PASEBA-1860 file (N, C-alpha, C; in nm, 3 decimals):
! residues 300
1> XXXXXXXX> 0.084/-0.119/0.000/0.000/0.000/0.000/0.088/0.125/0.000 ~ 0.057/0.219/-0.087/0.135/0.343/-0.096/0.097/0.434/0.021 ~ 0.196/0.480/0.095/0.171/0.565/0.211/0.166/0.712/0.168 ~ 0.053/0.751/0.112/0.036/0.887/0.061/0.008/0.984/0.175 ~ -0.083/0.947/0.265/-0.122/1.038/0.372/-0.008/1.060/0.470 ~ 0.071/0.957/0.493/0.181/0.971/0.589/0.281/1.077/0.544 ~ 0.294/1.095/0.412/0.387/1.195/0.358/0.315/1.324/0.320 ~ 0.205/1.351/0.390/0.122/1.466/0.354/0.195/1.600/0.364
9> XXXXXXXX> 0.293/1.610/0.452/0.366/1.737/0.465/0.439/1.771/0.335 ~ 0.489/1.669/0.268/0.558/1.691/0.139/0.459/1.743/0.036 ~ 0.343/1.675/0.025/0.245/1.714/-0.077/0.186/1.852/-0.047 ~ 0.156/1.879/0.079/0.096/2.008/0.115/0.196/2.121/0.095 ~ 0.322/2.095/0.127/0.426/2.198/0.105/0.444/2.225/-0.043 ~ 0.448/2.118/-0.122/0.464/2.134/-0.267/0.347/2.213/-0.326 ~ 0.224/2.178/-0.285/0.106/2.248/-0.336/0.106/2.394/-0.293 ~ 0.147/2.419/-0.169/0.153/2.556/-0.120/0.254/2.640/-0.198
17> XXXXXXXX> 0.372/2.582/-0.224/0.474/2.655/-0.300/0.428/2.679/-0.443 ~ 0.366/2.578/-0.503/0.318/2.591/-0.640/0.212/2.701/-0.649 ~ 0.122/2.705/-0.554/0.018/2.808/-0.552/0.078/2.947/-0.530 ~ 0.177/2.954/-0.440/0.242/3.083/-0.412/0.313/3.137/-0.537 ~ 0.382/3.049/-0.608/0.451/3.091/-0.731/0.349/3.139/-0.834 ~ 0.238/3.066/-0.847/0.135/3.104/-0.943/0.077/3.241/-0.908 ~ 0.051/3.264/-0.780/-0.004/3.394/-0.736/0.096/3.507/-0.764 ~ 0.225/3.479/-0.744/0.327/3.581/-0.772/0.328/3.616/-0.921
25> XXXXXXXX> 0.321/3.514/-1.007/0.318/3.540/-1.152/0.194/3.621/-1.190 ~ 0.080/3.586/-1.131/-0.043/3.659/-1.162/-0.032/3.804/-1.115 ~ 0.026/3.825/-0.996/0.038/3.960/-0.941/0.137/4.045/-1.022 ~ 0.246/3.984/-1.067/0.349/4.060/-1.139/0.309/4.087/-1.284 ~ 0.265/3.982/-1.354/0.238/3.994/-1.496/0.090/4.012/-1.528 ~ 0.003/3.970/-1.438/-0.139/3.979/-1.466/-0.181/3.879/-1.573 ~ -0.307/3.888/-1.612/-0.361/3.800/-1.715/-0.384/3.879/-1.843 ~ -0.359/3.815/-1.954/-0.374/3.880/-2.084/-0.519/3.863/-2.132
33> XXXXXXXX> -0.606/3.958/-2.094/-0.747/3.949/-2.128/-0.769/3.980/-2.276 ~ -0.854/3.901/-2.339/-0.890/3.922/-2.478/-1.000/4.026/-2.492 ~ -1.048/4.043/-2.615/-1.146/4.149/-2.640/-1.280/4.119/-2.576 ~ -1.306/3.992/-2.539/-1.431/3.962/-2.469/-1.441/4.040/-2.339 ~ -1.326/4.066/-2.276/-1.324/4.133/-2.147/-1.273/4.276/-2.153 ~ -1.200/4.310/-2.257/-1.144/4.444/-2.266/-1.218/4.532/-2.366 ~ -1.308/4.471/-2.445/-1.373/4.546/-2.552/-1.294/4.530/-2.681 ~ -1.361/4.540/-2.792/-1.293/4.525/-2.921/-1.393/4.517/-3.034
41> XXXXXXXX> -1.345/4.471/-3.150/-1.427/4.466/-3.271/-1.433/4.326/-3.326 ~ -1.543/4.298/-3.396/-1.562/4.169/-3.463/-1.602/4.195/-3.607 ~ -1.529/4.132/-3.697/-1.556/4.146/-3.840/-1.570/4.007/-3.901 ~ -1.680/3.986/-3.973/-1.701/3.858/-4.041/-1.707/3.884/-4.191 ~ -1.622/3.814/-4.266/-1.616/3.832/-4.411/-1.626/3.696/-4.479 ~ -1.674/3.698/-4.600/-1.687/3.576/-4.681/-1.604/3.594/-4.807 ~ -1.516/3.497/-4.835/-1.436/3.498/-4.958/-1.512/3.421/-5.066 ~ -1.534/3.487/-5.179/-1.606/3.426/-5.290/-1.508/3.366/-5.390
49> XXXXXXXX> -1.532/3.238/-5.424/-1.453/3.167/-5.525/-1.308/3.141/-5.483 ~ -1.280/3.148/-5.356/-1.144/3.121/-5.308/-1.153/3.080/-5.161 ~ -1.056/2.998/-5.119/-1.057/2.949/-4.981/-0.918/2.967/-4.918 ~ -0.888/3.086/-4.868/-0.756/3.110/-4.808/-0.745/3.041/-4.671 ~ -0.623/3.023/-4.625/-0.598/2.965/-4.494/-0.592/3.074/-4.388 ~ -0.595/3.031/-4.263/-0.589/3.126/-4.152/-0.458/3.204/-4.155 ~ -0.348/3.135/-4.181/-0.218/3.203/-4.185/-0.212/3.305/-4.298 ~ -0.276/3.276/-4.410/-0.277/3.372/-4.521/-0.355/3.498/-4.484
57> XXXXXXXX> -0.466/3.480/-4.413/-0.545/3.596/-4.369/-0.465/3.679/-4.271 ~ -0.397/3.613/-4.177/-0.315/3.686/-4.081/-0.203/3.763/-4.150 ~ -0.139/3.697/-4.246/-0.027/3.760/-4.316/-0.074/3.881/-4.398 ~ -0.196/3.874/-4.451/-0.249/3.985/-4.531/-0.269/4.110/-4.446 ~ -0.288/4.091/-4.315/-0.316/4.203/-4.226/-0.196/4.243/-4.142 ~ -0.078/4.191/-4.177/0.039/4.212/-4.094/0.081/4.360/-4.090 ~ 0.049/4.436/-4.194/0.089/4.577/-4.199/-0.006/4.670/-4.123 ~ -0.116/4.614/-4.074/-0.212/4.694/-3.997/-0.191/4.663/-3.849
65> XXXXXXXX> -0.184/4.765/-3.769/-0.157/4.748/-3.627/-0.283/4.702/-3.554 ~ -0.308/4.570/-3.558/-0.425/4.514/-3.494/-0.382/4.441/-3.367 ~ -0.432/4.484/-3.254/-0.397/4.420/-3.127/-0.493/4.304/-3.101 ~ -0.437/4.196/-3.045/-0.516/4.078/-3.006/-0.597/4.022/-3.122 ~ -0.535/4.014/-3.240/-0.605/3.963/-3.357/-0.632/3.814/-3.342 ~ -0.756/3.775/-3.364/-0.797/3.635/-3.364/-0.871/3.607/-3.494 ~ -0.829/3.504/-3.567/-0.889/3.468/-3.694/-0.954/3.331/-3.679 ~ -1.084/3.326/-3.695/-1.159/3.201/-3.678/-1.228/3.164/-3.808
73> XXXXXXXX> -1.189/3.053/-3.869/-1.257/3.011/-3.993/-1.394/2.951/-3.962 ~ -1.490/2.978/-4.049/-1.623/2.919/-4.038/-1.653/2.849/-4.171 ~ -1.774/2.805/-4.185/-1.809/2.733/-4.307/-1.828/2.829/-4.424 ~ -1.826/2.776/-4.545/-1.849/2.853/-4.668/-1.745/2.962/-4.689 ~ -1.617/2.931/-4.661/-1.506/3.024/-4.688/-1.520/3.156/-4.613 ~ -1.581/3.153/-4.497/-1.597/3.275/-4.417/-1.500/3.274/-4.300 ~ -1.468/3.396/-4.253/-1.377/3.411/-4.140/-1.435/3.514/-4.044 ~ -1.416/3.488/-3.914/-1.451/3.585/-3.811/-1.321/3.639/-3.753
81> XXXXXXXX> -1.304/3.771/-3.762/-1.184/3.836/-3.712/-1.220/3.915/-3.586 ~ -1.145/3.894/-3.480/-1.162/3.971/-3.356/-1.034/4.047/-3.328 ~ -1.047/4.172/-3.286/-0.930/4.255/-3.257/-0.974/4.370/-3.168 ~ -0.878/4.443/-3.115/-0.910/4.559/-3.032/-0.987/4.662/-3.115 ~ -1.061/4.744/-3.045/-1.147/4.840/-3.115/-1.068/4.920/-3.219 ~ -1.126/4.929/-3.338/-1.059/4.996/-3.450/-1.145/5.110/-3.502 ~ -1.077/5.208/-3.559/-1.148/5.321/-3.619/-1.208/5.276/-3.752 ~ -1.293/5.361/-3.809/-1.355/5.329/-3.936/-1.249/5.324/-4.048
89> XXXXXXXX> -1.147/5.408/-4.035/-1.039/5.407/-4.134/-0.966/5.272/-4.132 ~ -0.939/5.222/-4.012/-0.872/5.092/-3.999/-0.964/4.981/-4.049 ~ -1.093/4.996/-4.024/-1.191/4.900/-4.072/-1.184/4.888/-4.224 ~ -1.178/5.002/-4.293/-1.171/5.002/-4.439/-1.037/4.947/-4.489 ~ -0.929/4.974/-4.414/-0.798/4.920/-4.452/-0.797/4.768/-4.445 ~ -0.864/4.714/-4.345/-0.872/4.568/-4.332/-0.946/4.508/-4.451 ~ -1.059/4.570/-4.487/-1.135/4.520/-4.601/-1.054/4.528/-4.729 ~ -0.976/4.635/-4.743/-0.896/4.652/-4.864/-0.787/4.544/-4.873
97> XXXXXXXX> -0.721/4.516/-4.760/-0.615/4.415/-4.761/-0.671/4.275/-4.784 ~ -0.787/4.248/-4.728/-0.849/4.117/-4.751/-0.895/4.103/-4.896 ~ -0.943/4.211/-4.952/-0.983/4.209/-5.092/-0.862/4.184/-5.183 ~ -0.748/4.245/-5.146/-0.625/4.222/-5.223/-0.581/4.077/-5.214 ~ -0.596/4.018/-5.095/-0.562/3.877/-5.079/-0.649/3.790/-5.168 ~ -0.778/3.820/-5.172/-0.869/3.742/-5.255/-0.831/3.753/-5.403 ~ -0.799/3.874/-5.449/-0.761/3.893/-5.590/-0.629/3.823/-5.620 ~ -0.539/3.822/-5.521/-0.409/3.759/-5.541/-0.424/3.608/-5.559
105> XXXXXXXX> -0.516/3.549/-5.484/-0.537/3.405/-5.493/-0.621/3.366/-5.615 ~ -0.714/3.454/-5.651/-0.800/3.427/-5.766/-0.850/3.561/-5.821 ~ -0.807/3.596/-5.945/-0.847/3.727/-6.000/-0.998/3.748/-6.006 ~ -1.074/3.641/-6.011/-1.220/3.653/-6.018/-1.286/3.655/-5.880 ~ -1.204/3.656/-5.776/-1.257/3.648/-5.640/-1.281/3.788/-5.583 ~ -1.364/3.792/-5.479/-1.388/3.917/-5.405/-1.436/3.877/-5.265 ~ -1.448/3.975/-5.178/-1.494/3.947/-5.042/-1.629/4.013/-5.018 ~ -1.703/3.955/-4.926/-1.834/4.009/-4.888/-1.835/4.028/-4.736
113> XXXXXXXX> -1.851/4.152/-4.692/-1.856/4.180/-4.548/-1.994/4.140/-4.494 ~ -1.995/4.043/-4.402/-2.121/3.995/-4.347/-2.166/4.075/-4.225 ~ -2.070/4.115/-4.142/-2.106/4.197/-4.026/-1.981/4.260/-3.967 ~ -2.003/4.370/-3.900/-1.895/4.440/-3.827/-1.956/4.493/-3.699 ~ -1.903/4.445/-3.584/-1.956/4.484/-3.454/-1.843/4.528/-3.363 ~ -1.877/4.613/-3.269/-1.780/4.658/-3.169/-1.833/4.628/-3.030 ~ -1.742/4.582/-2.943/-1.776/4.555/-2.803/-1.707/4.661/-2.719 ~ -1.786/4.741/-2.648/-1.729/4.849/-2.567/-1.664/4.796/-2.441
121> XXXXXXXX> -1.573/4.873/-2.381/-1.507/4.832/-2.257/-1.606/4.807/-2.142 ~ -1.718/4.879/-2.140/-1.815/4.861/-2.032/-1.877/4.721/-2.039 ~ -1.905/4.674/-2.162/-1.960/4.539/-2.179/-1.856/4.435/-2.138 ~ -1.730/4.462/-2.173/-1.622/4.372/-2.133/-1.610/4.362/-1.982 ~ -1.624/4.476/-1.912/-1.618/4.474/-1.767/-1.736/4.397/-1.708 ~ -1.851/4.409/-1.772/-1.969/4.335/-1.727/-1.946/4.184/-1.742 ~ -1.883/4.142/-1.850/-1.852/4.001/-1.870/-1.755/3.951/-1.764 ~ -1.656/4.034/-1.728/-1.563/3.997/-1.622/-1.637/3.969/-1.493
129> XXXXXXXX> -1.728/4.062/-1.458/-1.804/4.049/-1.333/-1.889/3.923/-1.335 ~ -1.957/3.898/-1.446/-2.043/3.779/-1.455/-1.961/3.651/-1.449 ~ -1.843/3.653/-1.510/-1.757/3.534/-1.505/-1.714/3.505/-1.361 ~ -1.680/3.611/-1.287/-1.642/3.593/-1.147/-1.759/3.541/-1.065 ~ -1.877/3.596/-1.088/-1.998/3.548/-1.019/-2.022/3.400/-1.047 ~ -2.005/3.362/-1.173/-2.030/3.222/-1.211/-1.937/3.127/-1.135 ~ -1.810/3.165/-1.123/-1.714/3.079/-1.052/-1.746/3.074/-0.904 ~ -1.776/3.188/-0.843/-1.807/3.192/-0.700/-1.934/3.111/-0.669
137> XXXXXXXX> -2.038/3.129/-0.751/-2.163/3.055/-0.730/-2.139/2.904/-0.743 ~ -2.055/2.866/-0.840/-2.024/2.723/-0.857/-1.954/2.668/-0.732 ~ -1.859/2.744/-0.677/-1.788/2.698/-0.558/-1.880/2.686/-0.437 ~ -1.966/2.786/-0.417/-2.061/2.783/-0.305/-2.156/2.665/-0.320 ~ -2.205/2.644/-0.441/-2.295/2.533/-0.466/-2.229/2.398/-0.437 ~ -2.100/2.386/-0.471/-2.028/2.262/-0.446/-2.016/2.236/-0.296 ~ -1.983/2.340/-0.218/-1.972/2.325/-0.072/-2.104/2.278/-0.014 ~ -2.213/2.344/-0.053/-2.345/2.311/0.003/-2.386/2.169/-0.035
145> XXXXXXXX> -2.361/2.132/-0.159/-2.404/1.998/-0.201/-2.324/1.889/-0.131 ~ -2.193/1.907/-0.122/-2.111/1.805/-0.056/-2.147/1.795/0.092 ~ -2.171/1.911/0.156/-2.210/1.908/0.297/-2.341/1.831/0.315 ~ -2.434/1.848/0.221/-2.561/1.774/0.229/-2.541/1.626/0.200 ~ -2.460/1.594/0.099/-2.438/1.455/0.060/-2.367/1.376/0.170 ~ -2.283/1.443/0.248/-2.207/1.376/0.354/-2.264/1.407/0.493 ~ -2.392/1.444/0.500/-2.448/1.485/0.628/-2.454/1.372/0.730 ~ -2.446/1.246/0.685/-2.447/1.135/0.779/-2.307/1.101/0.831
153> XXXXXXXX> -2.207/1.171/0.775/-2.070/1.151/0.821/-2.034/1.270/0.909 ~ -2.037/1.253/1.037/-2.010/1.363/1.128/-1.885/1.342/1.212 ~ -1.835/1.219/1.216/-1.715/1.192/1.295/-1.618/1.109/1.211 ~ -1.488/1.134/1.228/-1.428/1.237/1.314/-1.418/1.375/1.251 ~ -1.465/1.389/1.126/-1.462/1.518/1.056/-1.603/1.554/1.016 ~ -1.648/1.674/1.048/-1.783/1.718/1.016/-1.806/1.720/0.866 ~ -1.932/1.700/0.824/-1.963/1.687/0.682/-1.929/1.814/0.603 ~ -1.950/1.931/0.665/-1.923/2.055/0.591/-1.775/2.071/0.562
161> XXXXXXXX> -1.689/2.004/0.641/-1.546/2.016/0.617/-1.504/1.938/0.493 ~ -1.581/1.836/0.457/-1.556/1.768/0.330/-1.574/1.867/0.214 ~ -1.684/1.946/0.222/-1.710/2.045/0.118/-1.604/2.152/0.115 ~ -1.565/2.203/0.233/-1.464/2.308/0.238/-1.330/2.256/0.187 ~ -1.297/2.133/0.222/-1.172/2.073/0.173/-1.172/2.061/0.021 ~ -1.286/2.020/-0.035/-1.297/2.009/-0.181/-1.278/2.145/-0.248 ~ -1.336/2.251/-0.189/-1.324/2.384/-0.246/-1.180/2.436/-0.236 ~ -1.112/2.407/-0.125/-0.971/2.445/-0.114/-0.891/2.379/-0.226
169> XXXXXXXX> -0.919/2.254/-0.251/-0.852/2.182/-0.359/-0.885/2.244/-0.495 ~ -1.012/2.281/-0.515/-1.053/2.343/-0.641/-0.987/2.479/-0.660 ~ -0.980/2.559/-0.552/-0.914/2.689/-0.560/-0.767/2.671/-0.597 ~ -0.703/2.570/-0.540/-0.565/2.537/-0.575/-0.552/2.509/-0.724 ~ -0.646/2.432/-0.780/-0.641/2.397/-0.923/-0.657/2.520/-1.011 ~ -0.753/2.606/-0.976/-0.779/2.725/-1.056/-0.658/2.820/-1.051 ~ -0.599/2.837/-0.933/-0.483/2.925/-0.919/-0.368/2.877/-1.005 ~ -0.345/2.745/-1.007/-0.236/2.690/-1.088/-0.261/2.716/-1.236
177> XXXXXXXX> -0.385/2.693/-1.282/-0.417/2.716/-1.424/-0.398/2.864/-1.458 ~ -0.445/2.953/-1.372/-0.429/3.096/-1.397/-0.281/3.136/-1.397 ~ -0.204/3.076/-1.307/-0.061/3.106/-1.303/0.009/3.064/-1.432 ~ -0.027/2.946/-1.484/0.032/2.901/-1.611/-0.006/2.996/-1.724 ~ -0.131/3.042/-1.725/-0.174/3.131/-1.832/-0.117/3.272/-1.815 ~ -0.081/3.309/-1.693/-0.009/3.436/-1.675/0.126/3.428/-1.743 ~ 0.193/3.313/-1.732/0.322/3.293/-1.800/0.302/3.289/-1.952 ~ 0.204/3.211/-1.996/0.179/3.198/-2.140/0.135/3.331/-2.201
185> XXXXXXXX> 0.057/3.408/-2.127/0.015/3.539/-2.177/0.130/3.636/-2.188 ~ 0.224/3.624/-2.095/0.340/3.713/-2.095/0.435/3.685/-2.211 ~ 0.460/3.557/-2.237/0.564/3.521/-2.333/0.510/3.468/-2.467 ~ 0.383/3.420/-2.469/0.331/3.359/-2.592/0.197/3.419/-2.634 ~ 0.154/3.529/-2.572/0.033/3.602/-2.611/-0.094/3.519/-2.599 ~ -0.099/3.425/-2.506/-0.224/3.353/-2.481/-0.322/3.447/-2.410 ~ -0.448/3.445/-2.453/-0.547/3.537/-2.399/-0.649/3.467/-2.311 ~ -0.702/3.544/-2.217/-0.813/3.498/-2.134/-0.941/3.546/-2.200
193> XXXXXXXX> -1.026/3.453/-2.243/-1.148/3.490/-2.312/-1.266/3.410/-2.255 ~ -1.381/3.424/-2.316/-1.500/3.355/-2.267/-1.485/3.202/-2.268 ~ -1.432/3.141/-2.374/-1.410/2.996/-2.369/-1.318/2.954/-2.254 ~ -1.223/3.040/-2.217/-1.135/3.007/-2.104/-1.215/2.996/-1.975 ~ -1.312/3.087/-1.955/-1.398/3.079/-1.837/-1.478/2.949/-1.837 ~ -1.526/2.911/-1.954/-1.597/2.783/-1.966/-1.505/2.667/-1.930 ~ -1.377/2.677/-1.969/-1.281/2.572/-1.935/-1.259/2.566/-1.785 ~ -1.250/2.682/-1.718/-1.230/2.684/-1.573/-1.349/2.619/-1.503
201> XXXXXXXX> -1.470/2.651/-1.546/-1.589/2.590/-1.485/-1.592/2.439/-1.508 ~ -1.547/2.397/-1.626/-1.540/2.254/-1.656/-1.437/2.186/-1.567 ~ -1.324/2.253/-1.546/-1.220/2.199/-1.457/-1.273/2.184/-1.315 ~ -1.353/2.282/-1.269/-1.411/2.272/-1.136/-1.499/2.148/-1.125 ~ -1.584/2.127/-1.225/-1.672/2.011/-1.223/-1.596/1.880/-1.231 ~ -1.494/1.874/-1.317/-1.416/1.750/-1.332/-1.337/1.720/-1.205 ~ -1.273/1.822/-1.149/-1.188/1.802/-1.032/-1.269/1.758/-0.911 ~ -1.384/1.822/-0.890/-1.464/1.785/-0.773/-1.520/1.645/-0.790
209> XXXXXXXX> -1.545/1.603/-0.912/-1.591/1.466/-0.936/-1.485/1.366/-0.893 ~ -1.360/1.393/-0.928/-1.249/1.305/-0.891/-1.231/1.303/-0.739 ~ -1.245/1.421/-0.676/-1.229/1.429/-0.531/-1.340/1.354/-0.459 ~ -1.463/1.367/-0.509/-1.577/1.302/-0.445/-1.563/1.149/-0.451 ~ -1.502/1.097/-0.555/-1.482/0.952/-0.564/-1.400/0.903/-0.445 ~ -1.293/0.976/-0.411/-1.210/0.939/-0.297/-1.287/0.959/-0.166 ~ -1.354/1.076/-0.154/-1.430/1.104/-0.032/-1.539/0.998/-0.009 ~ -1.603/0.957/-0.116/-1.711/0.860/-0.103/-1.657/0.725/-0.055
217> XXXXXXXX> -1.537/0.691/-0.101/-1.475/0.566/-0.054/-1.440/0.578/0.095 ~ -1.397/0.698/0.137/-1.372/0.721/0.280/-1.502/0.701/0.359 ~ -1.611/0.755/0.307/-1.740/0.743/0.376/-1.783/0.597/0.385 ~ -1.757/0.518/0.283/-1.793/0.377/0.285/-1.707/0.297/0.383 ~ -1.579/0.333/0.392/-1.486/0.256/0.474/-1.494/0.289/0.623 ~ -1.535/0.411/0.656/-1.535/0.453/0.796/-1.618/0.363/0.888 ~ -1.743/0.329/0.855/-1.822/0.249/0.949/-1.769/0.108/0.973 ~ -1.698/0.052/0.876/-1.654/-0.087/0.887/-1.505/-0.101/0.912
225> XXXXXXXX> -1.437/0.012/0.935/-1.292/0.008/0.956/-1.260/0.012/1.106 ~ -1.165/-0.072/1.145/-1.116/-0.071/1.283/-0.989/0.011/1.298 ~ -0.942/0.066/1.186/-0.820/0.148/1.189/-0.853/0.292/1.224 ~ -0.748/0.369/1.250/-0.770/0.511/1.277/-0.805/0.585/1.147 ~ -0.841/0.713/1.160/-0.889/0.789/1.045/-0.782/0.802/0.937 ~ -0.658/0.827/0.979/-0.550/0.844/0.881/-0.531/0.718/0.797 ~ -0.532/0.602/0.860/-0.514/0.477/0.788/-0.632/0.450/0.694 ~ -0.753/0.484/0.742/-0.872/0.462/0.659/-0.869/0.549/0.535
233> XXXXXXXX> -0.829/0.675/0.551/-0.819/0.766/0.436/-0.714/0.716/0.338 ~ -0.601/0.671/0.389/-0.495/0.622/0.301/-0.541/0.498/0.225 ~ -0.614/0.410/0.293/-0.669/0.292/0.227/-0.766/0.332/0.116 ~ -0.850/0.431/0.143/-0.948/0.477/0.045/-0.880/0.535/-0.078 ~ -0.771/0.609/-0.057/-0.697/0.666/-0.170/-0.640/0.554/-0.257 ~ -0.580/0.454/-0.194/-0.522/0.343/-0.268/-0.626/0.264/-0.345 ~ -0.746/0.251/-0.288/-0.853/0.178/-0.354/-0.904/0.249/-0.479 ~ -0.898/0.381/-0.479/-0.949/0.458/-0.594/-0.838/0.515/-0.681
241> XXXXXXXX> -0.713/0.482/-0.649/-0.599/0.542/-0.720/-0.598/0.505/-0.867 ~ -0.610/0.376/-0.897/-0.603/0.334/-1.037/-0.718/0.390/-1.118 ~ -0.836/0.400/-1.057/-0.952/0.456/-1.127/-0.927/0.601/-1.163 ~ -0.875/0.679/-1.069/-0.851/0.822/-1.093/-0.747/0.842/-1.203 ~ -0.639/0.766/-1.195/-0.531/0.782/-1.293/-0.577/0.737/-1.432 ~ -0.644/0.624/-1.440/-0.690/0.574/-1.571/-0.787/0.671/-1.637 ~ -0.880/0.724/-1.557/-0.978/0.819/-1.612/-0.910/0.945/-1.663 ~ -0.814/0.996/-1.586/-0.747/1.120/-1.624/-0.658/1.101/-1.746
249> XXXXXXXX> -0.588/0.987/-1.753/-0.499/0.963/-1.866/-0.578/0.952/-1.996 ~ -0.688/0.879/-1.994/-0.769/0.867/-2.116/-0.829/1.002/-2.156 ~ -0.868/1.081/-2.057/-0.920/1.216/-2.087/-0.812/1.304/-2.147 ~ -0.691/1.297/-2.091/-0.580/1.379/-2.141/-0.539/1.338/-2.282 ~ -0.548/1.210/-2.314/-0.514/1.166/-2.450/-0.605/1.234/-2.552 ~ -0.734/1.239/-2.520/-0.829/1.305/-2.611/-0.802/1.455/-2.619 ~ -0.781/1.518/-2.503/-0.759/1.663/-2.501/-0.631/1.701/-2.575 ~ -0.524/1.626/-2.555/-0.398/1.657/-2.622/-0.408/1.635/-2.772
257> XXXXXXXX> -0.487/1.537/-2.813/-0.509/1.516/-2.957/-0.577/1.637/-3.019 ~ -0.679/1.689/-2.949/-0.748/1.808/-2.999/-0.655/1.929/-2.995 ~ -0.571/1.937/-2.890/-0.480/2.051/-2.877/-0.381/2.057/-2.993 ~ -0.326/1.942/-3.031/-0.222/1.940/-3.135/-0.280/1.941/-3.276 ~ -0.399/1.886/-3.293/-0.453/1.874/-3.428/-0.577/1.960/-3.450 ~ -0.625/2.028/-3.346/-0.742/2.114/-3.359/-0.704/2.254/-3.407 ~ -0.801/2.340/-3.412/-0.777/2.475/-3.461/-0.717/2.565/-3.354 ~ -0.665/2.678/-3.400/-0.605/2.776/-3.311/-0.709/2.839/-3.220
265> XXXXXXXX> -0.831/2.851/-3.268/-0.935/2.923/-3.194/-0.973/2.854/-3.063 ~ -0.955/2.723/-3.054/-0.991/2.652/-2.931/-0.866/2.612/-2.852 ~ -0.752/2.665/-2.889/-0.626/2.625/-2.825/-0.626/2.660/-2.676 ~ -0.666/2.782/-2.641/-0.666/2.823/-2.501/-0.763/2.739/-2.419 ~ -0.879/2.711/-2.476/-0.981/2.632/-2.408/-0.929/2.492/-2.377 ~ -0.871/2.425/-2.477/-0.824/2.288/-2.460/-0.702/2.284/-2.368 ~ -0.613/2.383/-2.381/-0.494/2.384/-2.296/-0.531/2.404/-2.150 ~ -0.626/2.494/-2.123/-0.672/2.514/-1.985/-0.735/2.387/-1.930
273> XXXXXXXX> -0.814/2.318/-2.011/-0.873/2.192/-1.969/-0.766/2.087/-1.939 ~ -0.666/2.078/-2.024/-0.561/1.976/-2.006/-0.484/2.000/-1.876 ~ -0.446/2.126/-1.853/-0.374/2.158/-1.730/-0.463/2.132/-1.609 ~ -0.591/2.172/-1.620/-0.684/2.154/-1.509/-0.708/2.008/-1.476 ~ -0.720/1.923/-1.576/-0.741/1.779/-1.553/-0.620/1.718/-1.484 ~ -0.501/1.755/-1.530/-0.379/1.702/-1.469/-0.365/1.745/-1.324 ~ -0.381/1.876/-1.299/-0.369/1.928/-1.162/-0.483/1.877/-1.075 ~ -0.603/1.863/-1.133/-0.717/1.814/-1.058/-0.696/1.672/-1.010
281> XXXXXXXX> -0.636/1.588/-1.093/-0.606/1.451/-1.053/-0.505/1.448/-0.939 ~ -0.402/1.532/-0.953/-0.302/1.541/-0.846/-0.364/1.586/-0.714 ~ -0.446/1.690/-0.720/-0.501/1.748/-0.596/-0.600/1.653/-0.528 ~ -0.677/1.577/-0.604/-0.773/1.486/-0.544/-0.704/1.375/-0.467 ~ -0.583/1.339/-0.509/-0.508/1.231/-0.444/-0.414/1.284/-0.336 ~ -0.339/1.388/-0.369/-0.231/1.432/-0.282/-0.263/1.557/-0.199 ~ -0.378/1.619/-0.224/-0.410/1.741/-0.150/-0.541/1.729/-0.073 ~ -0.650/1.698/-0.140/-0.782/1.700/-0.076/-0.791/1.597/0.038
289> XXXXXXXX> -0.755/1.474/0.009/-0.767/1.369/0.110/-0.672/1.390/0.228 ~ -0.543/1.422/0.206/-0.458/1.454/0.320/-0.510/1.572/0.404 ~ -0.578/1.668/0.339/-0.634/1.779/0.415/-0.740/1.732/0.514 ~ -0.814/1.626/0.478/-0.912/1.570/0.572/-0.842/1.523/0.700 ~ -0.727/1.460/0.683/-0.651/1.412/0.799/-0.601/1.531/0.881 ~ -0.562/1.638/0.812/-0.520/1.759/0.885/-0.634/1.814/0.968 ~ -0.755/1.816/0.912/-0.874/1.859/0.988/-0.891/1.773/1.113 ~ -0.878/1.641/1.093/-0.900/1.548/1.205/-0.795/1.568/1.314
297> XXXX> -0.668/1.587/1.274/-0.562/1.611/1.372/-0.586/1.743/1.444 ~ -0.632/1.844/1.371/-0.657/1.975/1.429/-0.771/1.966/1.532 ~ -0.874/1.889/1.502/-0.985/1.871/1.597/-0.936/1.810/1.727 ~ -0.846/1.712/1.717/-0.791/1.649/1.837/-0.710/1.749/1.919
END
């Protein structure tokens, strides 16, 4: 049997240092928010009789100073371009350069502007607030549900502490993901956008599911175990260890396949999910369950 709980000081220290480093990176560099949160413009164009690639569209606009440019291909040779708010003059320059690209690829080709919209900074700030509310409400809901689900487990750790322990683990996971994206945003221009928030909420759901599997095994073992709480928790972790690792590895294989072979537009979403799944598996085994033992020792 692997003695995971007995070495809890190592895991808790490592998690604490990792979280501290992530918080430092976030505080120093901040997060690179995209136009969903900072405001910006959206332009959708359709290329007639020609099908350029994303890189060709980006290269055609290289001479225009567009901040946070995102090029998303859609069906029927159409593209959605997102960038920081632009003047009408810049808007016309973009159309002219795209038209030149179309003519260069096919003399009989032209472009059709389908829509042009602008998102003001006030709307971006509203999205930030709603995203924060969504995460907080999800965390509170998780605490309440776990406390209710474990209400028959009152000794040696109260049921609400299972929920609080799960949320501490989830907060650890989110901080690590944000810290990684603070680094990626600083050096590789990765942006925080609406799909990223969806990825964070998905990570919360996935991670708490993995944690609950271990907690539920603890709940099953407690009434029939003659060992102390620490030994029972360690036994429960070992019983669910292979299940947690196998589930996470198969999930990561799918996510990494999409990351390497999928489009650029979903890169941030998939990368956040991949990091979250990996960290979530680690925290459910090496952080959440040992924290239960810390609660029990503290009560004594």
